[in-house]
C-alpha positions as CSV (number, residue, x, y, z in Angstrom):
1,M,-17.5,-13.7,41.2
2,A,-15.1,-11.2,39.7
3,K,-12.3,-13.6,40.1
4,S,-14.0,-16.3,38.0
5,T,-14.7,-13.7,35.3
6,S,-11.0,-12.7,35.3
7,N,-10.0,-16.3,35.0
8,D,-12.4,-16.9,32.2
9,A,-11.1,-13.9,30.4
10,Q,-7.5,-15.1,30.8
11,A,-8.4,-18.5,29.6
12,L,-10.1,-17.1,26.6
13,I,-7.1,-14.8,25.7
14,H,-4.8,-17.7,26.2
15,S,-6.8,-20.0,24.0
16,L,-7.0,-17.3,21.3
17,Y,-3.3,-16.7,21.5
18,S,-2.4,-20.4,21.2
19,A,-4.8,-20.8,18.3
20,Y,-3.4,-17.8,16.5
21,T,0.2,-18.9,16.9
22,A,-0.7,-22.0,14.8
23,T,-1.9,-19.7,12.0
24,P,0.4,-19.7,8.9
25,T,2.5,-16.6,8.3
26,K,0.7,-15.8,5.0
27,L,-2.6,-15.5,6.8
28,K,-1.0,-13.3,9.5
29,I,0.3,-10.9,6.9
30,I,-3.2,-10.7,5.4
31,D,-4.5,-10.0,8.9
32,I,-2.1,-7.2,9.4
33,Y,-3.1,-5.7,6.1
34,V,-6.8,-5.8,7.0
35,I,-6.1,-4.2,10.4
36,F,-4.0,-1.5,8.6
37,A,-6.9,-0.8,6.2
38,I,-9.4,-0.5,9.0
39,L,-7.2,1.7,11.1
40,T,-6.6,4.0,8.1
41,A,-10.4,4.3,7.6
42,L,-10.8,5.1,11.3
43,V,-8.1,7.8,11.1
44,Q,-9.9,9.3,8.1
45,I,-13.2,9.3,10.1
46,V,-11.6,11.0,13.1
47,Y,-9.9,13.5,10.8
48,M,-13.3,14.3,9.2
49,G,-14.8,14.8,12.7
50,V,-12.0,17.2,13.7
51,V,-11.5,19.2,10.5
52,G,-14.8,18.9,8.7
53,T,-16.3,17.4,5.5
54,F,-15.7,20.1,2.9
55,P,-14.7,17.8,0.0
56,F,-17.2,15.1,1.1
57,N,-16.6,13.1,-2.1
58,S,-12.9,12.8,-1.2
59,F,-13.7,11.7,2.4
60,L,-16.2,9.2,1.2
61,S,-13.8,7.9,-1.5
62,G,-11.0,7.4,1.0
63,V,-13.1,5.6,3.6
64,L,-14.8,3.4,1.0
65,S,-11.4,2.6,-0.5
66,C,-10.1,1.5,2.9
67,V,-13.2,-0.5,3.7
68,G,-13.4,-2.1,0.3
69,T,-9.8,-3.1,0.4
70,A,-10.3,-4.7,3.8
71,V,-13.3,-6.7,2.5
72,L,-11.3,-7.9,-0.5
73,A,-8.5,-8.9,1.8
74,V,-10.8,-10.8,4.0
75,C,-12.1,-12.7,0.9
76,L,-8.5,-13.4,0.0
77,R,-7.8,-14.8,3.4
78,I,-10.8,-17.0,3.2
79,Q,-9.7,-18.4,-0.2
80,V,-6.1,-18.9,0.8
81,N,-6.8,-20.6,4.0
82,K,-5.9,-24.3,3.7
83,E,-8.4,-25.3,6.3
84,N,-11.3,-23.9,4.2
85,K,-12.8,-26.8,2.3
86,E,-14.9,-24.7,-0.1
87,F,-11.9,-23.4,-2.0
88,K,-9.6,-26.4,-1.9
89,D,-9.4,-26.6,-5.7
90,L,-8.6,-22.9,-6.1
91,P,-4.8,-22.3,-6.3
92,P,-3.5,-19.4,-4.1
93,E,-2.1,-17.7,-7.2
94,R,-5.6,-17.5,-8.7
95,A,-7.0,-16.1,-5.5
96,F,-4.3,-13.4,-5.4
97,A,-4.9,-12.6,-9.1
98,D,-8.6,-12.2,-8.3
99,F,-7.7,-9.9,-5.3
100,V,-5.5,-7.7,-7.5
101,L,-8.1,-7.5,-10.3
102,C,-10.9,-6.6,-7.9
103,N,-8.7,-4.0,-6.2
104,L,-8.0,-2.5,-9.6
105,V,-11.7,-2.3,-10.4
106,L,-12.5,-0.9,-6.9
107,H,-9.9,1.8,-7.2
108,L,-11.0,2.8,-10.7
109,V,-14.5,3.3,-9.4
110,I,-13.2,5.2,-6.4
111,M,-11.1,7.5,-8.7
112,N,-14.1,8.1,-10.9
113,F,-16.2,9.0,-7.8
114,L,-13.7,11.6,-6.7
115,G,-14.8,13.7,-9.6
């Protein structure tokens, strides 16, 4: 029984890998950016757990900045993906401009929250 589970897991990993190799490079770069933002938020959470939460607004601002940036990057990935039929009329330049503008607004709010 464990052997079939191992074979199933290997087949799943192989199918995910083969599907991801067909992904365009632009989407892979966005994926790396999302992973970096999430890892940065996790590092901040671990640091808070080790050191403490004295300037809690700063901790909250840092984590919300990372998570908000990751969410906006996922939205950018959805809009730029050619296989997504909902945004077929949206040019990639417009999607990127929306991403930059939303990031600007997000970080202005985060800087205001720092106090």
